N, C-alpha and C positions, 0 to 999 in steps of 0.2 A: 290457237289456244286464247290468246287475247280476246275479252269481252266474253268469252264462253262461261255460261252459267251452270255450275255442277250441281246436280241434285235439288235446284231451286234455292239453294243455301249461300253457295259462294259464286263470286265473280273474279274470274282470273283478269289481273291488271298488268302484270309484270312478271319477266322470267329473273328469277333470282341466281339459279345455278343449275347444273345438269350434270350427271355422271353417266357410266355405261349402263346402270341400274334405274337411276331416278331422275326425275325432274322437278324441280322445287321452284314452285310460284308464289308471287305476293298477291294476295287476294282479299277482297273485300266479303266482309260478312253480311249479306244482304238484310237479315233482321235487326242485327244492331249498328252497323256501318262500321264496326270495328275492323282493324287489317290483321290478318291471319296469314300463315304459311302453310300453303298444300304441298305436300310430298307426293308424287303420282309415280306408280312404276310404270317402266317403257312396255309399250305394247306386246313387243315380242318375246319380253320375259313375262309377261302376265299370262302367256298361254301355258306356262308351266304350273301345274296344281300345286306341285311340292313347294315351289318358290312363294307362290301366293301363301301357302298355309304357314310357310316359315316367316314371311313378313307379317302376318297377321298376330302371329306367336310373340314375335319381338315387340310390337307395337303394344300387345296386351301386356307383357311383361314391364314394359317401361311407363305404362300408364299406372302400373302398381306401385312406381317409385316416388315416394313424397319426399321432395328435398329442393331448398332455395336454388340449388345447382343445375337443377333438370327443368328442360321446358315442359309446359303443362299440353297433354294431349287433349285436344277438345273433340276430335270426332274421327271415327273409322267406318269408313264405307266403300262401296265401289260405284264406278261410273264407267260405262262403255266396256265392262268386261276387265277393267283396271281398277285395282286397290290404291287407295289413297289414303292418307292421314294428315288431318288437319292439328297445327300446333300454334300455340302462341309466337307472335311475332318477334324475334330477339334481336335487337339492334347492337351491332357490333362487326367485327372482323374474325373470321375464323382464324384457329392457330395456323394452318398450312400459309395461307397469306400472309399472318401477321410475323411468321418466321422469314419468309420470303423477301419481304418489302421494307422490314424494319431491323434494325441490329439489336438484338435482345439482350440488356445487361444481366449481369450476373443476379441481383437482386429481383428482378422480374422474371427470371427465368426458373429461380429457386420457390418464389411465393407462387407462380403459376402451378409448377410441378405438387406444391403443398396444398392448393386448393383442389386440384384433379385427384389427389391421393384421398384427400377427405370425402369427396363426391363417391369416389368407387368404394370407400371402406363403407359409407352410409348405405350403399346398395348391396353390398355384401351382408352388412348387418341386417336388411330387409329380406333376405333371402331371394334376391334377383339374379338368377343364374347367368343369363346373358347380358353381358355388361363390356364387350368389348367396345373400345371406342375408336374411331377415325380422327385424324387431326381436323378434317372438314368439317366434322359434327360438333365440333367444340368451338363455340363464340365467345370472343373477349370483348367486354364493354370498355366504354371510355374509362371507368374507374379501376379498370384491371381485374373485375369480376368474371369468373369463368361459369359458362352455362353449357350443359352437354344437351344434345337436341335428339340424340337417338343412341340405344345400345343395338348392338349386333351380335352374332356368334361369336365366341373367342377364336382368336386365330391362330393360337398357341395349344398344340396338345402336348401334354406333359407325358413323356414316356414310361410306360408300365402303370399308367394310371387310368382308370376309368372315367368316361366323361361325367357319370354321376359323381365323382370325387369331388368334394368341394375345394379340395389343395388344387386341383386343376384350373380352376375358375380363379383362385387367388393369384396363383404364379402367372397366369396369362395376363391379369392386372398388373402385376410386377415388372413382368417383361414389358409392357406397353411404357409403363411410367418409366424405366430406364431408359429405353429408345427415344421416348421423347424428350427427358431431361437432356441426353446426349445431343439431338437434334436443336433444342433452345439454346444451347450452351455453344455449339459448333457451327449452326447453320446448315448441317447435312446429318443425313441418317446413316445410323451404323449398319443398317440393312442392305445387304448388296442387290443388286438390281435382278440376279438371277435365285434370289432367296437365301437367307441365313446369315448370320452375323460376320462382319468382316472380320478377320483374323487379327487384323492390325488396328483394332478399335481403339486400343488404350493408348498406342501413340499418336493415333489421329486426335483423340479427345484431349490428351496434354497439349498437342501442338496447339488445337483451337483454344484452348483456356490462355495459353500464354500469348496468342494474337489478340485474341478478343478480350481479355479479362487480364491485364498485365498487373492489375491492383493485388492478385492473389498471390500469397506466398506460397514456396513449394509444398510446406504443410498443407495449405488451405487445398492445393492441387491434389495431393496424396488422399485428404478426406473425399473429394468428389469422385475421383477414380473409384475409391473403395464401395463408396454408396452404390455407385452405377454398376460396379462388377459384382455387387452382391443382388443384383437383378438379371444379371443375363448369363452369370457363371453357368456352364453345364451341369455341374454337379449341384442337383438339388438340396441336397442337405447343407451346401454353404450359403444357400440363398437366405434372404429374409423369412421368416416363418410366416408372417402375416402382415398386412397393412400395418399395424400398430408399431411393429419394430420399424416397418420402414419411415413411418412419421417421425419416430423418436429421434432417428439418425438425421432426418431431414430438417428438424427443428434445429440442430446444432449447425448446418448449413445457413440455415435462414439468420441465425444469429452473426455469422462469419459474414454472409452477403450485407447485412446491415451496419458491420463495422467497416466493411472496405467502402461502401456507399458514403459513410460519414468521412472517411480519410480521403476518399477521391475529390470530396468538396473541399478540402482545406489544401490551399494552394501556400507551399513552403516560401518563405522569403529568399530572395536571392542571396547567395553567400560566397564568399572568397573559398573556391576549392583547390586552387594550385598556385605556386608562388609565383607563376607568370601573371596570373589575374592581379595579384599584389603588386607587383612591379609596375603593369600596365596602369593600375590605380593610382601609384605613386608618380608616373610620370604625366598624367592627366588623360590617360586612355582609359576612362572608366566604364565599364560595361552598361549597355544602356538601362536594365532595371535600377542600377545604383546611381546612375545619373538622373534618371528620373526622380527618385526619391531625394537626392542631394537639390535638384531644381526645386521640388515641393518645399523642402527648408528653406531655401534661399527666397522662394516667393514670401515665405511667412515673416521671414526676418527683413526682408527687403533688402538682402545683399546678394551678389554673384556668387555662385559656387565657391570660386578661387577666394573670395574674401570672408568665408564664414570662418568664425573662431571656435575653439574647441567646446564652448558652452552652448553652441546652437547647432553645431553640425556634426559631432564626434559620434561616430557609428560604430558600435559594438556589433561584430560578428564573429561567430564561431568557426574554428579554424584548428583541426587535430588536438580537441580537448582543451584549447586556450582560447583567451579572449583576444581578438585584435581590433584595434581602433585606429581612425584615421585621425590625425590632430594635425596641429599646425605649428611650426617651430617658432618661438619668440623671436621677434626682430631684435629686440633690445632688452637687457634684463631691467633696465630702469623703467621701461615703458609700460603702460598697463591699458587695458582695454576700457572703452567708452561704455560697454555694456556691464551691468551688474547684476549678480544673482544674490539673492537675499542680502541686499545692501552690502555685498563686499566685493572689494575690485579683484579683477583676476587678470594675469598678464595677456596680451593679445598675442597672435600667432600669426605668421607669414607662410611659408612655403610648406608643404605638406611633407611629414614624415612618419615612419611607421613606428607605433610603440606598442609593446608587448604590456597586457594586463592580466594579472594573476586572477583567479575566480574569486567570487564571494561580491557582495554588496559594496563594501566600504572600500575594495581594492577597484572596483569598477569605477570609482567615482575620481581616482587619483591616477599620475602615472608613476608607475613603481620602477621602471626601468626603459632605457631609450636605446636602441641599436645604433650603435657608432662604428665607424671605421677603425682599423687598429690603429693607424697613425693618428687618431683623435683620443687614444687613450694616455692617461698617465704615464711617464717613461717608467715609475716604479711598479706599474701593474703589467708591463711589456712581459710578455713569456720568455723572451730570451735573456731580458735582465734576471728573471726569478730563477731560471735554471742556471744562469752564471753564478748567481750569488748562491745557490745550492750547491755546486761543485768546489766553490771557494771554501766554504764552510766545512766539507767533507774533508778536503786538501789540509786546511788547518787543524783538523781534529786529528788527524793522522800524523802530522808531524810532531805536534806537542804531545799527543799519547807516548 
């Protein structure tokens, strides 16, 4: 086919893709020199008059659809008894390959489904009956915009509904949107190889959300499951009534996805999460993120991390609702630091100790209490002394009473 001239209009240049029904080529329009895509039906299928008629009907219906998310139909004709259609060349990657080659995050998947639902809703409003879509016929460009290359006959037949019933086509759209959203989020289809929905699709969806989108809360996952369930549930009355209802619920998921995307870009500061980490820090075994920050501070003030005083290296960290700070114990009550802050002298500090700071701006700037061992407490604050005094007082009170 390479170099073949079709009806004196197009020159075949390259094979883009092929399936069991069609071959798609990159071609050049001879008159204008622009590039187009040519989809030609396979020769063995073109022998069926019914298939050729359905192909022509689908192309004619799609050509009536006016939307930025639909590829423009340029020509429909026959060549060597094989029907073909020429469309604009859309640059990008089809959704099938995009899912297989790239891990799709929650925001990208939700916005892709929102765009696709908007396109199908517009087609419904323009009375385009045949609007089933294959993932291989949806192209995503570098900016994330979707473009549908063609529509086909609906793959879903609603039980008890005539083909002329518009509800059947709406439910076919929603069924496709639900399965596609599932596949974008999990990387696999909920449709079994022998046909039909996998009975365990909810468990598979939850598992895929936990593995691929750990930033989602359990409440967010429940919302996603509910939205997809209302497109796949067998009871038609429990499904979305139309595209608008689906888009309204999808808008909430877009808001959630944007929030999780911002949350994912925030990297929390390393904090002490256990008593062992606090002890390690006191003994000099500081975790690497904290050590790196202390090294940065030491580079600024020109001292080693072990020589930093409280004014330059105190680090406030949250632990169980209170504030912890690493400071340094004064070497001598009479000594003062050579560094000044607001022209006020402050005591220098030596070996690290742990100080417990109360909440509040004022309390965060001063030491309110120092943890000390029981042998360092004054004798009159010893618990045994206090208990003995209390017993002595009660004994004397009984005797003199």
